[in-house]
N, C-alpha and C positions, 0 to 999 in steps of 0.2 A: 572143749566140745567142738565138733566140726560145725561149719556154717550150715544153715538150713539149705536143703537141696533146691536152690532156686532154679537151676537148669531143669531138674526133674519136673518141677511145677510148671515151668515155661512150656515144656514139651506136652504136658497134659492139657494146658490151656489152649495150645496151638492145635491140638488134635493129632499130633504126630506120634503114632503108636511105636513105630520102629525106633525113633530117637528116644522115646520114653524108656524103652527097654534097655537101650545103651546107657542112658543116664542113670537108670535104676541100678545097673551093674556097677557103675562108677560110684554111686552114692553108698552102696553096700560095702564096696572095697574101702572107701574112705572111713566108714564106720569101723570096719574091722581093724584097719591100720591105726586109727585113733585109740582104740581100746586095747591094743597090744602093748602099749607103752606102760612100763612100771606097774603100779597097782591098780590101774584103771579097770582091768579085766574083772576085778573083784566086786565092782559096784553094780547096782541093779540096772543102770543104764546100758551096760555092756551087752546084755542079752538080746536086745532088739532096739532098732532105731524107730521110735514111735512115729516121727514125722514122715519117714520114708515108708513105713508100713501103712500109714493113713493114706498117703498118695497112691500107693499100689492098690489098696482096697478101693479107692475111688475109681481108679482105672478099671478094675474088675467090674464095678457097678456100671461103668460105661460099656461093658461087654468086651473090653480089650483082653487080649491074651498076654498074660505076664509070663514071659519065657525065662525069667531069671530064677535060679534056685539057689537058696542060701540059708544057712542056719539062722541068719538074722531076719529072715522073712518067713514066718510060720505059715506053711501051706494051708493048714486048717482055717486060719483066719482069712486068708485070701479066698478060700473056697466059700466060706460063710458070707463073703461080700459079693458073690456072684449074683447077677440078676436072675430072679426066678420067674 
């Protein structure tokens, strides 16, 4: 399993929205690459990276624009996390 997205969390804590989006793209690519190997794509963890999704939802709650699009980052869940 890939390491927790420490850089992504760091950018969120630092309030750096631009770097957060760059780190988000990197984290999702790492997730994709990890689950491409052998039979990992068949497991339930392959569909979405829950830790990355949770941090992206937290960013949306802060009012940040999440500019990364990925099948591993469900848009409906991000939309539901928006501040109303």
